[in-house]
C-alpha positions in Angstrom: 4.5 -12.3 -24.6 3.3 -8.8 -25.1 5.4 -5.4 -24.8 2.5 -3.9 -22.1 0.8 -6.0 -19.2 -1.0 -5.1 -16.2 -2.1 -7.2 -13.8 -5.5 -5.8 -12.0 -7.3 -7.1 -9.5 -10.9 -7.8 -9.7 -12.9 -7.7 -6.5 -12.3 -5.9 -3.2 -8.5 -6.4 -3.6 -6.4 -9.7 -1.4 -7.0 -11.4 -4.7 -3.2 -12.7 -5.2 -2.1 -10.4 -7.5 2.0 -10.4 -5.6 1.8 -14.2 -6.3 0.8 -13.7 -10.4 3.6 -10.6 -11.0 6.1 -13.3 -8.6 5.5 -15.5 -11.2 4.9 -13.5 -14.6 8.1 -11.4 -14.1 10.4 -14.1 -15.3 9.1 -12.9 -18.6 9.6 -9.0 -18.3 11.7 -6.8 -18.1 10.3 -3.9 -16.1 7.9 -3.8 -13.2 5.8 -0.8 -12.4 3.9 0.1 -9.5 1.3 3.1 -10.5 -1.0 3.9 -7.7 -1.8 3.2 -4.3 0.4 3.2 -1.4 1.6 0.7 1.3 -2.1 0.4 2.3 -2.4 -3.2 1.0 -0.3 -5.7 0.9 0.7 -8.7 -1.6 2.1 -12.3 -0.6 4.7 -13.4 -2.3 6.6 -17.0 -1.8 9.3 -18.2 -3.2 13.4 -19.2 -2.7 14.1 -16.5 -0.7 11.0 -17.1 1.6 7.9 -16.0 2.7 7.2 -12.2 1.8 4.7 -9.2 2.7 5.3 -6.6 -0.2 3.4 -3.2 0.7 5.6 -0.7 -1.1 7.6 -2.4 -3.9 6.7 -3.6 -6.7 6.8 -7.2 -6.4 9.2 -7.8 -9.3 12.3 -7.5 -6.4 12.9 -10.7 -6.6 13.7 -11.2 -9.7 17.2 -10.8 -10.9 17.4 -8.5 -14.2 14.2 -7.0 -13.5 13.9 -3.0 -13.5 11.3 -2.3 -10.5 9.6 1.4 -10.7 7.8 3.4 -8.3 5.5 5.6 -10.5 4.4 9.2 -10.1 1.0 8.0 -9.3 2.3 6.3 -6.2 1.5 7.2 -2.5 5.2 7.3 -1.3 5.9 6.7 2.3 9.5 7.2 2.9 9.2 5.4 6.2 7.4 2.6 5.1 9.6 1.6 1.6 12.6 2.1 3.3 12.4 -0.2 6.2 10.8 -2.6 3.5 13.8 -2.4 1.5 15.9 -3.4 4.8 13.8 -6.0 5.5 14.2 -7.7 2.5 17.7 -6.8 1.8 18.3 -8.5 5.1 16.9 -12.1 3.5 19.8 -11.9 0.6 17.6 -10.0 -1.8 19.7 -7.1 -3.6 17.7 -3.5 -4.1 19.9 -1.0 -5.4 19.2 1.9 -8.0 20.1 -0.7 -10.9 16.7 -2.5 -10.0 15.0 -0.1 -8.1 13.9 3.6 -9.2 11.4 5.9 -7.9 9.7 8.6 -10.6 11.3 12.3 -9.1 7.7 13.1 -9.2 5.8 10.5 -6.8 4.5 12.7 -4.3 5.4 11.9 -0.6 2.9 10.6 2.4 4.3 13.2 4.8 4.0 12.1 8.3 0.6 13.6 9.6 -1.2 11.9 6.6 -1.3 8.9 9.0 -2.3 10.8 12.0 -5.0 12.9 10.4 -6.3 9.0 8.9 -6.7 7.8 12.7 -8.2 10.9 13.6 -11.0 10.9 11.3 -11.6 7.5 11.6 -12.2 8.1 15.5 -14.8 11.0 14.9 -16.7 9.4 12.2 -16.9 6.5 15.0 -19.3 3.9 13.7 -19.8 5.6 10.5 -16.3 4.9 9.6 -15.2 4.0 6.0 -13.3 0.6 7.4 -9.7 3.2 6.2 -6.0 1.2 6.6 -5.0 4.2 8.9 -1.9 4.5 6.4 -2.7 8.1 6.1 -3.9 7.2 2.2 -6.9 9.0 1.9 -5.3 12.4 3.6 -2.8 11.8 1.0 -4.8 12.3 -2.1 -6.8 14.8 -0.7 -3.6 17.0 -0.4 -2.0 15.5 -3.3 -4.9 17.4 -5.6 -5.2 20.1 -3.4 -1.2 20.6 -4.5 -0.3 20.4 -0.5 2.5 17.6 -0.8 6.3 17.3 -1.9 7.6 15.7 -4.7 10.3 13.6 -4.4 12.9 14.6 -6.8 12.7 17.9 -4.3 15.3 15.8 -1.9 17.8 16.8 -4.5 17.1 20.6 -3.2 17.4 20.1 0.9 17.1 23.7 1.3 13.9 24.1 -1.0 12.7 20.9 0.9 13.1 22.0 4.1 11.3 25.3 3.2 8.3 23.2 1.6 7.8 20.9 4.0 7.8 24.0 7.2 5.1 25.7 4.6 3.1 23.0 5.1 3.7 22.2 8.8 2.1 25.3 9.3 -0.5 24.7 7.4 -1.5 21.4 8.7 -1.0 22.1 12.3 -3.7 24.4 12.2 -6.0 21.4 11.1 -4.6 19.0 13.3 -5.3 21.6 16.7 -8.0 23.3 14.8 -10.4 20.9 14.0 -9.2 17.7 15.9 -7.9 19.2 19.0 -4.7 17.2 18.6 -1.2 18.0 19.6 0.9 19.7 16.3 3.6 18.6 14.3 7.2 19.9 15.5 10.1 20.7 13.2 12.4 18.4 15.1 9.8 15.5 14.5 9.9 16.3 10.6 14.0 17.0 10.5 14.1 13.5 12.2 12.0 11.8 9.9 13.8 13.4 6.8 17.0 12.7 8.0 16.3 9.0 8.7 13.7 8.6 5.9 13.9 10.5 3.1 18.4 11.3 2.4 18.6 7.3 2.6 15.9 6.8 -0.7 17.4 10.0 -2.3 19.7 7.4 -4.8 17.1 5.5 -6.0 14.7 8.5 -7.4 15.6 9.3 -11.0 13.9 10.9 -13.8 11.4 7.4 -15.0 9.6 9.0 -17.4 12.6 9.4 -19.4 13.9 5.5 -18.6 10.9 4.1 -18.9 9.8 6.1 -22.8 13.6 4.4 -23.8 12.6 1.3 -22.3 9.1 1.2 -24.5 11.1 2.0 -27.7 13.4 -0.3 -26.9 10.5 -2.8 -27.0 11.4 -3.8 -23.2 8.7 -6.4 -21.8 6.8 -3.7 -19.0 4.1 -4.9 -16.7 2.1 -2.4 -14.8 1.1 -3.9 -10.9 -2.3 -2.6 -9.3 -2.8 -2.4 -5.7 -6.3 -3.3 -4.4 -9.6 -4.8 -6.7 -11.7 -3.0 -8.9 -14.5 -3.0 -6.7 -11.9 -0.2 -4.6 -11.6 2.2 -7.5 -12.3 5.5 -6.5 -14.7 6.1 -9.8 -16.0 3.1 -10.1 -15.9 1.1 -6.8 -18.2 0.6 -3.8 -18.1 4.5 -3.0 -17.2 5.6 -0.6 -15.9 2.1 0.5 -13.2 2.6 -1.9 -9.3 3.7 -1.8 -8.3 7.0 -2.6 -7.0 6.3 -6.3 -7.7 4.9 -9.7 -6.9 1.3 -9.3 -8.1 0.4 -13.0 -5.8 -0.3 -16.1 -7.0 1.8 -17.8 -4.7 4.4 -15.6 -2.0 2.4 -15.3 -0.1 4.8 -18.4 -0.7 7.9 -16.2 0.5 6.6 -12.9 3.5 4.8 -14.3 4.8 8.1 -16.6 4.2 6.5 -20.1 0.7 8.3 -21.2 1.0 7.4 -24.6 1.6 3.8 -24.0 -1.0 1.2 -25.0 -1.6 -1.9 -22.8 -1.8 -5.0 -24.9 -3.2 -7.2 -22.2 -4.7 -7.0 -19.2 -4.7 -10.2 -16.6 -7.8 -9.9 -14.0 -7.0 -11.6 -10.8 -9.9 -13.3 -9.0 -9.8 -15.6 -6.2 -11.5 -18.9 -6.2 -13.9 -17.6 -3.3 -14.4 -14.1 -2.0 -12.5 -12.1 0.7 -13.3 -8.1 1.2 -11.4 -6.1 4.2 -12.8 -3.4 5.7 -15.7 -1.9 6.0 -18.7 -1.4 3.2 -21.3 -3.5 1.2 -20.1 -7.2 0.9 -23.2 -8.6 -0.8 -22.3 -12.2 -0.9 -21.3 -12.6 2.4 -21.4 -15.6 4.4 -22.6 -15.8 7.9 -23.0 -18.5 10.3 -22.6 -22.0 9.6 -21.3 -21.3 6.1 -18.8 -18.5 7.5 -17.4 -21.2 9.7 -17.1 -23.8 6.8 -15.8 -21.5 4.3 -13.3 -20.0 7.0 -12.3 -23.5 8.1 -12.0 -24.9 4.4 -10.6 -21.8 3.3 -8.0 -21.0 6.0 -9.0 -17.3 6.5 -9.3 -16.9 10.5 -10.5 -14.2 11.6 -7.3 -12.9 12.5 -6.9 -12.2 8.8 -9.5 -9.5 9.6 -11.1 -10.8 6.0 -14.7 -11.4 5.9 -15.8 -14.0 3.6 -18.3 -15.4 0.8 -18.7 -17.5 -1.9 -17.5 -17.2 -5.3 -19.3 -13.9 -6.6 -19.9 -13.7 -10.4 -22.0 -10.8 -10.3 -18.9 -8.7 -8.7 -16.4 -10.5 -11.3 -18.3 -9.3 -13.9 -18.3 -6.3 -13.4 -15.1 -6.1 -12.1 -14.2 -7.7 -15.6 -16.1 -5.1 -17.7 -14.4 -2.3 -16.1 -10.8 -3.4 -16.0 -11.6 -4.6 -19.1 -10.0 -7.9 -18.6 -8.5 -10.0 -21.7 -7.9 -13.1 -19.3 -8.5 -14.0 -15.7 -6.1 -15.7 -13.3 -8.3 -17.8 -11.1 -6.2 -18.3 -7.5 -6.5 -20.4 -4.6 -8.7 -23.2 -6.5 -6.7 -25.3 -4.1 -8.4 -24.2 -0.8 -11.7 -25.4 -1.7 -11.1 -29.3 -2.8 -12.6 -30.6 0.5 -16.0 -29.2 -0.4 -19.0 -31.5 -1.2 -20.6 -28.7 -2.7 -18.8 -25.2 -4.1 -21.1 -22.3 -3.3 -21.4 -19.4 -6.2 -23.7 -16.1 -6.1 -25.3 -15.8 -9.7 -27.2 -12.9 -8.5 -28.1 -10.1 -6.4 -31.8 -9.6 -4.6 -33.0 -6.0 -4.0 -36.7 -5.8 -3.2 -38.5 -7.7 -5.9 -35.5 -7.2 -8.6 -33.0 -9.8 -9.5 -29.2 -8.1 -10.7 -27.3 -10.2 -12.8 -24.6 -7.2 -13.2 -23.7 -4.6 -10.5 -26.3 -2.2 -9.5 -25.8 1.5 -8.1 -23.8 1.5 -5.3 -26.1 3.0 -2.8 -28.3 0.0 -2.4 -26.1 -2.6 -2.6 -26.1 -2.7 1.9 -29.7 -4.0 1.1 -29.5 -6.3 -1.3 -28.9 -10.0 -0.5 -26.9 -12.9 -2.4 -28.7 -15.7 -4.5 -26.8 -18.7 -4.1 -26.5 -21.8 -6.4 -24.3 -24.3 -5.7 -21.7 -26.8 -8.0 -20.4 -30.5 -7.1 -17.4 -30.2 -5.2 -14.4 -32.6 -6.0 -13.5 -33.9 -2.7 -9.6 -34.3 -3.5 -6.6 -32.5 -3.2 -5.4 -30.9 -6.7 -2.1 -29.0 -5.3 0.1 -31.3 -7.1 -1.8 -31.3 -10.8 0.3 -28.7 -13.3 -2.3 -29.7 -16.5 -5.8 -28.8 -17.0 -6.9 -31.7 -17.8 -5.6 -33.4 -15.2 -8.5 -32.0 -13.0 -10.9 -33.5 -11.6 -14.2 -32.8 -14.1 -16.0 -31.0 -11.3 -13.1 -28.5 -10.6 -13.3 -28.4 -14.5 -17.0 -27.4 -14.7 -16.4 -24.9 -11.9 -13.5 -22.6 -13.8 -15.6 -23.3 -17.3 -19.1 -21.6 -15.5 -16.8 -18.3 -14.7 -15.6 -18.3 -17.9 -19.3 -18.3 -19.6 -20.4 -16.0 -17.2 -17.9 -13.1 -17.3 -17.0 -13.8 -21.0 -13.1 -14.1 -20.4 -11.1 -16.9 -20.6 -9.8 -18.5 -17.1 -5.9 -19.1 -18.3 -4.3 -19.5 -15.0 -5.3 -21.8 -12.4 -3.3 -21.2 -9.1 -3.5 -24.6 -6.9 -0.8 -23.5 -4.3 1.0 -20.4 -2.5 4.5 -21.8 -4.0 5.6 -19.6 -7.1 5.1 -22.3 -9.8 2.0 -24.1 -8.1 0.5 -23.2 -11.0 -1.8 -24.4 -14.2 -1.6 -23.0 -17.4 -4.1 -23.2 -20.0 -3.0 -22.7 -23.8 -0.8 -20.2 -25.1 0.4 -17.9 -22.1 
């Protein structure tokens, strides 16, 4: 196993990164979240139960693994503390020995969620489809140098003074721009006592810890949030998140700017889903949408738009993530289909694209769909590549040949070990 590995999303997010991190952490010493906030979740199923992880690294369920929340993360004290307590209540140990928060992580403050909601309401039909978790206002403030570093919690008087300065400034925006209620001193004091003080024991100089871990050849896993098409610079702008989700950003967001990542595992689902607004060329409608939803268990209540596997988006995601291998999840969900649909190209007017076109024209593109023969049998109990039906093997090989990267992991169920490992992993 390589010393430094990143697990990243290849498409629009929700590819199954959490279940892969949970599986692979048995071979790692440290798991680091390096960007994003609590606006996206990872589903993890293990011996403790089923969990939706939003703020914590997915390695918290592995005994002996140190989990780090890096400086690049939007640290939401309220969501993080509530998540810690909910997981602890199910028998999982989370202590300062297995969870460390970078003292240089910036805090997502109470008004960030409020501003996110107000701006989405102002935009109306032109809204971006934000999760309304305050992520965009947070990163905007961070780059304006208008946030507070977690390490300031060790200096309560300075923290409160800084918070009050920001409150005055932010209330001018809330009242003057949005005609909204200002944030009171009492509200902020309660937030600080309820959510910040209990987290103080987890905050430390993670940069020094990680430098020593690297020097001692500890095996380090970088965990990303969302997928390549949501990257701020290389995604379907402006329908992106507000941070860089790429593996190349991991050393910066983790606090290890000099480290090299040896291995990048790109996670992609056997069909496409997209949460939120924005271009989604392969999106299925009508009877095809109904069939895919029923087959894959993706009801409209999950807020997912759905479509067939997208070779154009996946090829692009693999390139910009510089993925060295692929983990293909939820292959078992396609087992009842007579034919497996695949989006092989995008069509724009009289042009066809095998590579991702400029994002401005994506809304006017149409998918070119081809099909492959389905395997029509359950594969959830299979653990060996050669035991897969030939039709399933052909589907996997089609992906490999199209994107130029080997599929080393194939998920055939939600449980931790419902996985097929191909070759040396």
